[in-house]
C-alpha positions as CSV (number, residue, x, y, z in Angstrom):
1,M,0.1,0.1,-0.1
2,S,1.5,3.3,-1.1
3,P,1.5,6.5,1.6
4,A,-0.7,8.4,-0.8
5,D,-3.4,5.2,-0.7
6,L,-3.1,5.2,3.6
7,V,-3.3,9.1,3.5
8,A,-6.6,8.8,1.1
9,V,-7.7,5.8,3.5
10,S,-7.1,7.3,6.7
11,A,-9.0,10.8,5.4
12,V,-12.0,8.8,4.3
13,V,-12.1,7.0,7.6
14,A,-12.0,10.3,9.3
15,V,-14.8,11.3,7.8
16,G,-16.7,8.5,8.6
17,A,-15.7,8.5,12.2
18,L,-16.7,12.1,12.5
19,V,-20.5,11.3,11.3
20,Q,-20.6,8.5,13.8
21,G,-19.2,10.1,16.6
22,A,-21.5,13.1,16.3
23,V,-25.1,10.8,15.3
24,G,-24.1,8.0,16.2
25,F,-24.0,5.6,13.0
26,G,-22.7,6.4,9.7
27,L,-18.5,5.3,9.9
28,V,-19.4,1.8,7.4
29,L,-21.7,3.9,5.3
30,I,-19.4,6.4,4.7
31,A,-16.0,4.9,4.7
32,A,-16.5,1.4,3.4
33,P,-17.5,2.0,-0.1
34,L,-14.9,4.6,-0.8
35,V,-12.2,2.6,1.1
36,T,-12.9,-0.6,-0.9
37,L,-12.2,1.5,-4.3
38,I,-8.7,2.4,-2.7
39,D,-8.0,-1.3,-0.9
40,P,-10.5,-3.5,-0.5
41,R,-8.5,-5.4,1.9
42,F,-9.6,-3.0,4.6
43,V,-13.6,-4.3,4.0
44,P,-14.9,-6.1,6.1
45,G,-12.2,-7.2,8.7
46,P,-10.1,-4.2,9.2
47,M,-13.0,-1.9,9.1
48,L,-14.9,-4.0,11.5
49,V,-11.6,-3.3,13.8
50,A,-12.0,0.2,13.4
51,A,-16.0,0.4,14.1
52,L,-15.3,-1.6,17.1
53,M,-12.7,0.6,18.8
54,L,-15.0,3.8,17.9
55,T,-18.2,2.1,19.2
56,L,-16.3,1.4,22.4
57,V,-14.8,4.6,22.9
58,M,-18.3,6.7,22.3
59,S,-20.1,3.4,24.4
60,Y,-17.6,5.0,27.5
61,R,-18.3,8.8,27.0
62,D,-21.8,8.4,26.7
63,R,-22.0,5.5,28.9
64,G,-24.7,7.2,30.6
65,G,-27.2,7.3,28.0
66,I,-27.0,3.9,26.8
67,D,-30.3,2.2,27.6
68,V,-29.1,-1.6,28.1
69,S,-32.0,-3.3,28.1
70,G,-33.0,-1.8,24.5
71,V,-29.8,-3.0,23.2
72,G,-30.5,-6.3,24.8
73,W,-34.0,-6.8,23.2
74,A,-32.4,-5.1,19.7
75,F,-29.8,-7.4,20.0
76,V,-32.3,-10.5,20.5
77,G,-34.0,-9.2,17.1
78,R,-30.8,-8.5,15.4
79,V,-29.5,-12.7,15.8
80,P,-32.8,-14.2,13.9
81,G,-32.9,-11.1,11.4
82,S,-28.9,-11.6,10.6
83,V,-29.7,-15.5,9.9
84,L,-32.8,-14.0,7.3
85,G,-29.9,-12.0,5.9
86,A,-27.6,-15.0,5.2
87,L,-30.6,-16.6,3.8
88,L,-31.4,-13.9,1.5
89,L,-27.9,-13.6,0.4
90,A,-28.1,-16.9,-0.8
91,T,-31.3,-16.7,-3.1
92,M,-31.6,-12.7,-4.1
93,S,-29.1,-10.6,-6.3
94,E,-26.9,-8.2,-4.9
95,S,-29.3,-5.5,-6.7
96,Q,-32.8,-6.9,-5.2
97,L,-31.4,-7.0,-1.9
98,E,-30.2,-3.4,-2.1
99,L,-33.3,-1.9,-3.7
100,A,-35.4,-3.6,-0.9
101,V,-32.9,-2.1,2.0
102,A,-33.0,1.7,0.3
103,V,-37.0,1.3,0.0
104,T,-37.3,0.4,3.3
105,V,-35.5,3.1,4.8
106,F,-36.7,5.5,3.0
107,V,-40.0,4.8,4.2
108,G,-38.9,4.7,7.8
109,V,-37.5,8.0,7.2
110,A,-40.6,9.4,5.6
111,M,-42.6,8.1,8.8
112,A,-40.4,9.5,11.0
113,G,-40.3,12.8,9.3
114,S,-44.2,12.8,8.9
115,G,-44.4,13.6,12.8
116,L,-44.9,9.6,13.7
117,R,-43.6,8.8,16.7
118,V,-42.1,5.1,17.4
119,P,-42.4,4.1,20.8
120,I,-39.6,2.3,22.7
121,T,-41.0,-0.7,23.3
122,R,-39.8,-4.3,23.4
123,P,-41.9,-5.0,20.0
124,T,-39.9,-2.1,18.1
125,L,-36.6,-2.9,19.6
126,L,-37.3,-6.7,18.4
127,G,-38.4,-5.6,14.8
128,A,-35.9,-2.7,14.8
129,G,-33.0,-5.0,15.7
130,F,-34.5,-8.0,13.2
131,L,-34.2,-5.2,10.5
132,S,-30.6,-4.4,11.7
133,G,-29.9,-7.5,11.6
134,V,-31.0,-8.3,7.6
135,M,-29.8,-4.7,6.8
136,G,-26.5,-5.0,8.2
137,T,-26.2,-8.8,6.6
138,T,-27.1,-7.9,3.4
139,T,-25.7,-4.3,3.0
140,A,-23.2,-3.7,6.0
141,I,-25.6,-1.0,6.8
142,G,-27.6,-1.7,10.1
143,G,-28.0,1.6,12.1
144,P,-31.1,3.7,10.5
145,P,-33.4,1.1,12.2
146,I,-32.4,1.0,15.6
147,A,-31.8,5.1,15.0
148,I,-35.1,5.7,13.9
149,V,-36.5,4.3,16.8
150,Y,-34.4,6.4,19.1
151,Q,-34.7,9.7,17.2
152,H,-36.4,11.0,19.8
153,A,-33.9,10.5,22.7
154,T,-31.7,12.6,23.6
155,G,-27.7,12.8,22.0
156,P,-25.7,10.7,24.8
157,N,-28.9,8.2,24.7
158,L,-29.1,7.9,20.9
159,R,-25.6,7.9,20.8
160,G,-24.7,5.8,24.0
161,T,-27.6,3.0,23.0
162,L,-26.2,2.9,19.5
163,S,-22.5,2.3,20.6
164,G,-23.6,-0.3,23.0
165,F,-25.6,-2.1,20.4
166,F,-23.0,-1.9,17.3
167,V,-19.8,-3.7,20.0
168,V,-22.0,-6.5,20.3
169,G,-22.9,-6.7,16.8
170,S,-19.4,-6.0,15.8
171,I,-17.8,-8.4,17.7
172,L,-20.8,-11.2,16.4
173,S,-19.4,-10.1,13.1
174,M,-16.1,-10.6,13.4
175,A,-16.5,-14.1,15.3
176,T,-18.7,-14.9,12.3
177,L,-16.0,-14.1,9.9
178,A,-13.7,-15.8,12.1
179,L,-15.3,-19.0,11.3
180,V,-14.9,-18.8,7.6
181,G,-11.5,-18.1,7.6
182,R,-11.9,-14.1,6.9
183,F,-10.7,-12.8,9.9
184,G,-7.4,-12.7,11.7
185,L,-4.0,-11.6,12.9
186,A,-3.9,-9.7,9.3
187,Q,-7.1,-8.1,9.4
188,I,-6.2,-7.0,12.8
189,R,-2.9,-5.6,11.9
190,D,-4.5,-3.7,9.0
191,G,-7.3,-2.6,11.1
192,V,-4.7,-0.8,13.4
193,L,-3.5,1.2,9.8
194,L,-7.1,3.1,10.5
195,L,-6.9,4.0,13.9
196,P,-5.1,7.5,13.1
197,G,-7.8,8.1,10.9
198,L,-10.4,7.2,13.2
199,L,-9.1,9.0,15.8
200,V,-8.7,12.2,13.9
201,G,-12.3,11.9,13.2
202,Y,-13.8,11.2,16.5
203,L,-11.9,14.4,18.2
204,L,-13.5,16.4,15.6
205,S,-16.7,14.7,15.9
206,L,-16.8,16.2,20.1
207,P,-17.4,19.7,19.1
208,A,-20.2,18.6,16.5
209,T,-21.9,16.6,19.4
210,R,-22.4,19.9,21.2
211,V,-23.9,21.5,18.3
212,L,-26.4,18.5,17.8
213,D,-27.4,18.1,21.2
214,R,-29.1,21.4,21.1
215,G,-32.3,20.1,19.6
216,Y,-30.5,19.2,16.4
217,T,-30.5,15.2,16.7
218,R,-33.2,14.0,15.3
219,G,-32.7,15.9,12.0
220,A,-29.1,14.8,11.7
221,V,-30.5,11.0,12.3
222,L,-33.1,11.3,9.7
223,T,-30.3,13.1,7.2
224,V,-27.7,10.1,7.4
225,S,-30.5,7.4,7.4
226,A,-31.9,8.9,3.8
227,A,-28.2,9.1,2.9
228,A,-27.9,5.7,3.8
229,A,-30.7,4.5,1.5
230,L,-29.3,7.2,-1.3
231,V,-25.8,5.3,-1.2
232,L,-27.5,1.9,-2.1
233,L,-29.3,3.3,-4.7
234,V,-26.5,5.1,-6.7
235,R,-24.3,2.2,-6.0
236,R,-27.0,0.4,-7.9
237,V,-26.8,2.6,-10.5
238,L,-23.2,3.1,-10.9
């Protein structure tokens, strides 16, 4: 890997970490497609290492806002969602899956933007976790369903809960990749190369959180969620 490529990868990761550090998700959404174009060896294993490090730091930073029960119920829903996602990968084309996920996210954003308030209950958490499992397994973008459920929560509550959910999800994903021989010491070493960019993005996110916590968190969540769906649609067109 050339120094120029490393700088480019670090810059992309920094932007993704900035968004996730401020909103609660977005690292994989922003960084994974671009990093794949620069050097595909960084996806998915090394990117998961970076994501785990970021979510661990964020979980500690916003630990007072973590909805532990919510994380638990969402993860219960994520497990069967991940299984269904794996089955869909085996039976549907990538374009069909990404189109279905994009439409689902757009509908969710439209419903949320209309003023419909999604109650934070066990059924909605199970459903959001299930959709997150399907989306995360098929497209690596699993944040929007949980974020939409918590869109009216405070910034620390939203970011802390999402981070706690992603910590468990990242570990599960890495364990799954390890079982099929796609995650090991080489991926961990490559993941370490992403940490400087990750740190820069996280530090830049700190002042951004103070701005968003003045009442702009919900708008940021819906914007990034819509961007996730748009990324999937653009990938199909290109």
